matplotlib code that plots the C-alpha trace (Angstrom):
import matplotlib.pyplot as plt

x = [109.6, 106.4, 104.0, 101.4, 98.7, 98.3, 96.2, 94.3, 93.2, 89.6, 89.4, 90.8, 92.9, 95.7, 98.2, 100.7, 102.2, 105.0, 107.6, 109.8, 112.8, 115.3, 117.4, 115.1, 111.7, 110.5, 107.3, 105.7, 104.0, 102.6, 99.4, 96.7, 93.4, 90.8, 87.2, 85.0, 87.0, 85.8, 87.1, 90.1, 91.8, 92.4, 93.8, 96.1, 97.3, 98.2, 101.0, 101.1, 104.4, 106.6, 108.1, 111.3, 112.3, 111.8, 114.9, 113.4, 110.2, 109.7, 107.2, 105.4, 104.1, 103.1, 99.3, 98.3, 96.7, 100.2, 102.6, 100.4, 101.2, 105.0, 105.3, 103.2, 105.6, 108.5, 106.6, 106.3, 110.0, 110.9, 114.4, 115.6, 115.7, 112.6, 113.3, 111.4, 112.0, 113.4, 110.1, 108.1, 110.5, 110.0, 106.2, 105.8, 107.7, 105.1, 102.1, 103.1, 103.6, 100.3, 98.6, 100.2, 99.2, 95.6, 95.5, 97.0, 94.6, 91.7, 92.8, 93.0, 89.5, 88.0, 89.7, 88.3, 84.8, 85.1, 84.0, 85.8, 84.7, 86.7, 88.5, 90.0, 92.3, 92.1, 95.5, 96.7, 98.1, 101.4, 102.9, 104.7, 107.9, 107.2, 106.6, 110.0, 111.7, 110.1, 111.2, 114.9, 114.8, 114.2, 116.9, 115.8, 116.6, 116.7, 114.3, 115.7, 118.6, 119.3, 120.1, 120.7, 118.3, 118.8, 120.6, 119.7, 117.3, 117.6, 115.1, 114.5, 111.8, 109.8, 107.4, 103.8, 102.3, 99.9, 101.3, 104.7, 107.3, 104.9, 106.8, 106.3, 108.6, 110.6, 112.3, 114.8, 114.9, 117.2, 115.7, 117.1, 119.3, 116.5, 115.9, 112.3, 111.3, 108.4, 106.7, 104.4, 102.5, 101.5, 98.8, 98.9, 98.1, 96.8, 98.6, 98.9, 98.1, 99.5, 102.9, 103.3, 105.2, 103.2, 103.1, 105.9, 105.5, 107.5, 109.2, 108.3, 108.0, 107.3, 104.8, 102.8, 101.0, 98.7, 96.2, 92.6, 90.9, 89.0, 89.3, 85.6, 84.9, 86.0, 86.7, 84.6, 86.1, 88.6, 87.9, 90.0, 90.4, 92.2, 89.4, 86.8, 88.6, 88.9, 85.1, 83.9, 86.2, 85.4, 81.7, 81.7, 83.9, 81.3, 78.7, 81.1, 81.0, 83.4, 84.5, 85.0, 87.0, 87.4, 90.7, 93.0, 96.1, 98.4, 98.3, 95.1, 95.9, 99.3, 97.7, 95.3, 98.0, 100.0, 97.0, 96.0, 99.7, 99.6, 96.4, 98.0, 101.2, 99.2, 97.1, 94.0, 92.3, 90.6, 92.5, 90.9, 92.7, 93.3, 93.8, 95.1, 93.9, 95.6, 98.8, 99.4, 99.0, 101.5, 104.1, 103.4, 103.7, 107.1, 108.1, 106.9, 109.1, 112.1, 111.4, 110.5, 113.3, 111.1, 108.0, 106.9, 108.2, 105.6, 106.9, 110.5, 109.5, 107.7, 110.6, 112.8, 110.7, 108.9, 111.0, 107.9, 105.2, 103.1, 102.9, 101.8, 100.8, 97.5, 98.0, 98.2, 99.0, 97.3, 98.6, 97.0, 93.5, 93.0, 93.9, 91.4, 88.6, 89.3, 88.6, 84.9, 84.7, 86.0, 83.7, 84.1, 85.3, 87.9, 88.8, 89.4, 91.0, 90.7, 91.6, 88.9, 88.4, 85.0, 83.9, 83.6, 86.2, 88.9, 88.7, 86.6, 83.5, 83.6, 84.0, 81.0, 78.9, 79.5, 79.1, 76.4, 73.4, 74.6, 73.5, 76.5, 78.9, 80.1, 81.0, 83.5, 83.9, 87.0, 87.1, 85.0, 82.6, 81.8, 78.3, 77.0, 79.5, 78.7, 80.5, 78.1, 75.1, 76.5, 77.0, 73.5, 72.4, 70.3, 68.1, 69.3, 72.6, 73.4, 76.8, 78.3, 74.9, 73.0, 70.5, 71.4, 69.7, 71.9, 71.6, 75.2, 75.9, 77.5, 80.0, 81.8, 85.1, 86.3, 89.7, 92.0, 91.7, 95.0, 93.9, 94.1, 90.7, 89.8, 91.2, 94.5, 94.8, 94.0, 96.9, 99.3, 98.6, 98.9, 102.3, 103.3, 102.0, 104.3, 107.2, 106.5, 103.7, 103.6, 103.8, 101.1, 99.0, 97.6, 94.9, 94.8, 93.7, 90.2, 86.6, 85.7, 83.9, 86.8, 89.4, 87.3, 87.2, 91.0, 91.4, 89.6, 91.8, 95.0, 94.1, 95.8, 99.1, 99.2, 100.4, 98.0, 94.5, 94.8, 94.1, 92.2, 93.7, 91.9, 93.3, 96.0, 96.3, 99.7, 101.2, 104.4, 106.6]
y = [100.7, 102.2, 100.8, 103.0, 101.9, 104.5, 102.5, 99.2, 99.4, 98.3, 98.3, 96.5, 99.0, 101.5, 99.4, 101.5, 100.7, 102.7, 101.2, 103.6, 102.7, 105.0, 105.0, 104.2, 104.9, 102.1, 102.1, 98.8, 99.2, 102.5, 101.6, 103.7, 103.9, 102.9, 104.1, 107.1, 110.0, 112.4, 109.9, 108.5, 111.6, 113.2, 109.9, 109.5, 113.1, 113.6, 111.5, 111.1, 109.2, 112.3, 111.0, 113.1, 111.5, 107.8, 105.6, 103.0, 101.5, 97.7, 96.6, 93.3, 93.0, 95.0, 95.2, 98.9, 98.9, 98.1, 99.9, 102.5, 105.6, 105.2, 107.8, 110.1, 109.4, 110.4, 113.5, 114.4, 114.2, 110.6, 109.8, 106.7, 103.0, 100.9, 97.2, 94.4, 91.1, 91.3, 90.4, 92.9, 95.7, 95.0, 94.6, 97.7, 99.8, 98.8, 99.2, 102.6, 104.0, 102.6, 104.2, 107.5, 107.4, 106.7, 109.6, 112.0, 111.0, 111.3, 114.7, 116.0, 114.6, 116.2, 119.5, 119.5, 118.7, 121.4, 118.9, 120.8, 124.3, 127.1, 127.8, 124.3, 122.5, 118.7, 117.3, 113.7, 112.5, 112.0, 111.8, 109.2, 111.1, 110.6, 106.9, 106.6, 108.3, 105.9, 102.9, 104.1, 103.9, 100.1, 97.9, 94.3, 91.5, 87.8, 85.5, 84.1, 86.5, 88.7, 92.3, 95.5, 98.2, 100.9, 101.5, 98.5, 97.0, 94.0, 92.1, 88.8, 87.8, 84.6, 83.4, 84.6, 82.8, 85.7, 87.0, 86.7, 88.2, 88.6, 88.3, 87.8, 90.4, 89.3, 92.2, 92.3, 95.7, 96.8, 99.3, 100.4, 97.3, 94.9, 93.0, 93.0, 90.4, 91.7, 89.8, 91.3, 89.0, 91.4, 89.4, 85.7, 83.4, 79.8, 76.6, 74.5, 77.4, 77.5, 79.2, 80.3, 78.7, 78.0, 80.5, 79.7, 79.3, 81.5, 81.0, 82.6, 86.4, 89.2, 91.0, 89.7, 92.0, 89.8, 90.5, 89.2, 89.9, 86.6, 85.3, 85.0, 82.6, 79.5, 79.6, 77.2, 73.9, 74.6, 71.2, 70.7, 74.2, 72.8, 70.4, 73.1, 75.5, 72.7, 71.9, 75.5, 76.4, 73.3, 73.6, 77.2, 76.1, 73.5, 76.4, 78.5, 81.0, 83.2, 82.8, 86.2, 86.0, 89.1, 88.9, 91.2, 92.1, 91.1, 87.5, 86.1, 86.6, 84.9, 82.0, 81.5, 81.7, 79.1, 76.7, 77.0, 76.4, 73.3, 72.0, 72.6, 70.8, 67.8, 68.1, 68.3, 71.4, 72.1, 74.3, 77.8, 81.1, 82.8, 86.5, 88.3, 91.8, 94.1, 96.2, 96.1, 92.3, 92.1, 94.1, 92.1, 88.8, 89.9, 90.5, 87.0, 85.5, 87.2, 85.6, 82.0, 81.0, 81.9, 80.0, 76.6, 73.1, 72.5, 75.6, 74.4, 70.9, 72.5, 74.7, 71.7, 71.0, 74.3, 77.5, 79.8, 78.7, 81.8, 81.2, 78.6, 78.4, 80.1, 82.6, 86.3, 89.2, 92.3, 95.7, 98.4, 99.7, 98.8, 95.2, 95.1, 96.6, 94.1, 91.2, 92.2, 91.9, 88.4, 85.4, 82.6, 80.3, 82.2, 83.1, 86.7, 87.3, 91.0, 93.5, 94.5, 91.8, 92.9, 94.2, 97.8, 99.3, 98.4, 96.6, 93.8, 96.1, 96.6, 92.9, 92.2, 94.8, 92.8, 89.3, 89.2, 89.1, 86.1, 82.7, 81.0, 82.9, 82.2, 84.7, 82.9, 84.4, 83.3, 85.6, 87.2, 89.9, 92.6, 93.9, 96.5, 95.6, 94.5, 91.3, 90.5, 91.2, 88.8, 86.1, 86.7, 86.2, 89.3, 89.2, 92.7, 94.4, 98.1, 98.4, 101.6, 103.4, 100.6, 98.0, 94.6, 91.2, 88.6, 85.6, 84.3, 81.3, 82.3, 79.9, 80.4, 78.7, 79.0, 78.0, 80.8, 83.2, 84.7, 85.3, 82.9, 81.9, 80.7, 77.2, 78.7, 81.0, 78.1, 76.1, 79.0, 79.9, 76.2, 76.1, 79.3, 77.7, 74.7, 77.1, 79.1, 81.4, 85.2, 87.6, 89.9, 89.7, 92.7, 92.1, 94.5, 94.7, 93.3, 94.4, 94.2, 90.9, 89.3, 90.7, 89.4, 85.9, 85.8, 87.1, 84.0, 81.7, 83.4, 83.4, 80.1, 81.1, 84.6, 85.2, 88.1, 88.6, 89.6, 93.3, 94.8, 98.4, 101.5, 104.0, 106.1, 104.0, 103.5, 100.9, 101.1, 98.1]
z = [133.9, 132.5, 129.9, 128.2, 125.7, 123.0, 120.5, 120.0, 123.6, 123.8, 120.0, 117.0, 115.2, 115.5, 117.5, 119.5, 122.9, 124.6, 126.9, 129.0, 131.2, 132.9, 129.7, 126.7, 125.1, 122.8, 120.7, 119.8, 116.4, 115.0, 113.2, 111.5, 113.4, 110.9, 111.3, 110.7, 109.5, 112.3, 114.9, 113.1, 111.9, 115.3, 116.7, 113.7, 113.6, 117.2, 118.7, 122.5, 122.4, 121.8, 118.5, 118.7, 122.0, 121.0, 120.8, 118.5, 117.1, 117.0, 114.3, 114.7, 111.1, 108.1, 108.2, 107.9, 111.4, 112.8, 110.4, 108.7, 110.8, 110.7, 108.0, 110.2, 113.0, 110.8, 109.7, 113.4, 114.0, 114.6, 113.1, 115.0, 113.8, 113.1, 113.9, 112.2, 110.3, 106.8, 105.1, 107.3, 106.3, 102.6, 102.9, 105.0, 102.4, 99.8, 102.2, 103.5, 100.0, 98.9, 101.9, 101.2, 97.5, 98.4, 100.9, 98.5, 95.8, 98.2, 99.4, 95.8, 95.1, 98.2, 97.4, 93.8, 95.1, 97.8, 100.5, 103.3, 102.3, 100.9, 104.2, 104.5, 102.2, 102.4, 103.4, 103.6, 107.0, 105.2, 101.7, 99.6, 100.5, 104.2, 103.5, 101.7, 104.6, 107.0, 104.9, 105.0, 108.8, 108.9, 110.3, 109.6, 112.1, 111.6, 113.4, 116.7, 116.8, 119.8, 118.9, 121.0, 119.9, 122.6, 125.9, 128.1, 125.6, 123.3, 121.2, 119.5, 117.0, 116.9, 114.2, 114.8, 111.8, 110.9, 107.6, 105.9, 108.3, 111.3, 114.5, 118.2, 119.9, 122.9, 124.8, 127.6, 129.3, 132.1, 134.4, 137.8, 138.1, 137.2, 133.9, 132.7, 130.1, 127.9, 125.1, 122.5, 120.3, 117.5, 115.8, 116.3, 113.4, 113.1, 112.9, 109.7, 107.3, 103.8, 103.3, 106.9, 109.7, 112.8, 115.6, 118.1, 121.9, 124.1, 127.5, 130.9, 130.7, 133.2, 131.0, 128.1, 125.7, 123.7, 120.9, 121.3, 117.9, 117.5, 121.0, 121.5, 118.5, 116.7, 113.0, 111.0, 110.1, 107.3, 105.6, 102.5, 101.0, 97.9, 97.1, 97.6, 95.2, 92.7, 93.0, 92.7, 89.7, 87.8, 88.3, 87.0, 84.1, 83.0, 83.0, 80.9, 83.8, 85.6, 89.2, 91.0, 94.2, 96.4, 98.3, 100.3, 98.4, 101.3, 102.5, 101.1, 97.4, 97.8, 99.6, 96.7, 94.1, 96.1, 96.5, 92.8, 91.8, 94.0, 92.3, 88.9, 89.9, 90.9, 87.7, 89.9, 88.5, 85.2, 82.8, 83.0, 82.8, 86.2, 86.6, 89.7, 89.2, 91.7, 91.2, 95.0, 95.1, 92.2, 94.1, 97.3, 95.6, 94.3, 97.9, 98.9, 96.2, 97.8, 101.2, 100.5, 103.0, 106.0, 104.7, 105.9, 105.0, 102.3, 100.4, 100.8, 99.4, 96.4, 95.6, 94.9, 91.8, 91.1, 91.1, 91.6, 94.0, 93.1, 89.3, 86.8, 83.1, 82.7, 85.6, 84.6, 87.0, 85.6, 86.6, 84.4, 84.5, 80.8, 81.5, 84.4, 82.3, 79.5, 81.8, 81.9, 78.2, 78.1, 78.0, 80.6, 81.8, 83.8, 87.4, 88.6, 92.0, 92.7, 95.4, 97.9, 100.5, 101.7, 98.3, 99.4, 97.1, 94.6, 91.3, 92.7, 92.8, 89.0, 88.4, 90.6, 88.8, 85.6, 87.1, 89.7, 87.4, 85.3, 86.6, 85.0, 87.2, 90.8, 93.5, 95.8, 99.3, 101.2, 104.2, 106.9, 105.7, 108.1, 108.7, 106.3, 103.6, 100.0, 100.8, 103.7, 101.5, 99.0, 101.6, 102.8, 99.2, 99.1, 96.0, 94.9, 95.3, 95.1, 93.2, 91.9, 91.8, 90.2, 91.6, 90.2, 90.7, 92.3, 90.0, 90.3, 92.5, 95.9, 97.4, 100.8, 101.6, 105.2, 106.5, 105.3, 108.3, 109.3, 112.9, 115.9, 117.3, 120.8, 120.2, 118.9, 122.0, 124.3, 122.7, 122.8, 126.4, 127.3, 125.9, 127.8, 131.0, 130.5, 130.1, 133.3, 132.4, 132.6, 135.6, 134.1, 130.9, 129.0, 126.3, 123.4, 119.8, 120.5, 121.1, 124.8, 124.4, 122.6, 125.1, 128.0, 126.4, 125.9, 129.5, 130.7, 128.5, 129.8, 133.5, 134.2, 132.8, 134.4, 138.0, 138.3, 136.8, 133.1, 132.4, 129.5, 129.4, 128.4, 125.8, 127.3, 130.5, 132.0, 134.3, 136.3, 137.3]

ax = plt.figure().add_subplot(projection="3d")
ax.plot(x, y, z, "-o")
ax.set_aspect("equal")
plt.show()
């Protein structure tokens, strides 16, 4: 058996790992590499996995850096099944089409502007038609159910707790008369998060491929997120101000809707209008509504008295651009949750432009803000912000609520590896999907449950067993 790392090796994007036996070739994930165009495009365009000869793809979850190049794989000749959980299949269909639409729009814009010169026509990596063709290849699998996916290969999914549908993949592969048990974590989530079931421990395996994104840090104490949401919104309401919340369309927006619904159900939040301003978030919330059966016990309890955990009186989902623009003409108090988690693009940028200079308003940050982003400059409370070509004073209040990260941190990894050690450990551990420092930190955490020293593979590196 041979294992080759073709993405997210020594970096945090573009997950793609190839397993080859004497009778099957299986690709784990096929994500977009995200970064500077001159570096990202060659990696995304050229597949080293020989797409036409693959027997199957196994998708851990539907974030774009894990599923986003499946349409490109199809465009390159892949025509076999894609196995995932039911929720992941539905979310990935939405995410892939949205990615294709953005690429096609960007290509048209660049062509009109002549940014690539007259001898080069800007082209998307793939089209919406490619995304539709990829979606038709999905063969959804129930959690905890063994299924045969290729000659001598079967799989079973366990809850990863990262986003809806995210799965830990367990594979049994027959090669030269031996059975190899391989586990791939995808992205691990945290315990006791809203909506999601906790990540599940797994039993002894021969090979563990584990992510390491936040393995070198501890998330801040989450405290009581509901209470903090209530405080921030009610304080802004008393000032007749707006609360502007940047949030990723997948995962974070649905968590916010669920928490606000919970506050309304318990009559614990002041009655202000709430707007979720993202067509993509609207579509993804509809998918969440279709898959409440795989959500945690709190959701199951709420559904006994509330038929929709993502809606309540006073909440409006806006889809059109005109509806979005109209929100900036409304007086407060109100809450706007808009797409653009780090405030770099999307509708959130326009809402921030209209809100940051009014001291009655509040900018509520609920997620990590990377360096050099507008979101980071807001968290740092820079006195002036550059937004859409204008320099604006930051007079609005800035609040930060931690506790909604979807990624496991060092404490979560320590717990998960501890559970694995109780169940027999792993023969060999490979650490992927992390910067070198994070991967090294997780390597130290995993050492006690691995028979051999954990390995941080390089891009393109292969290992034979």
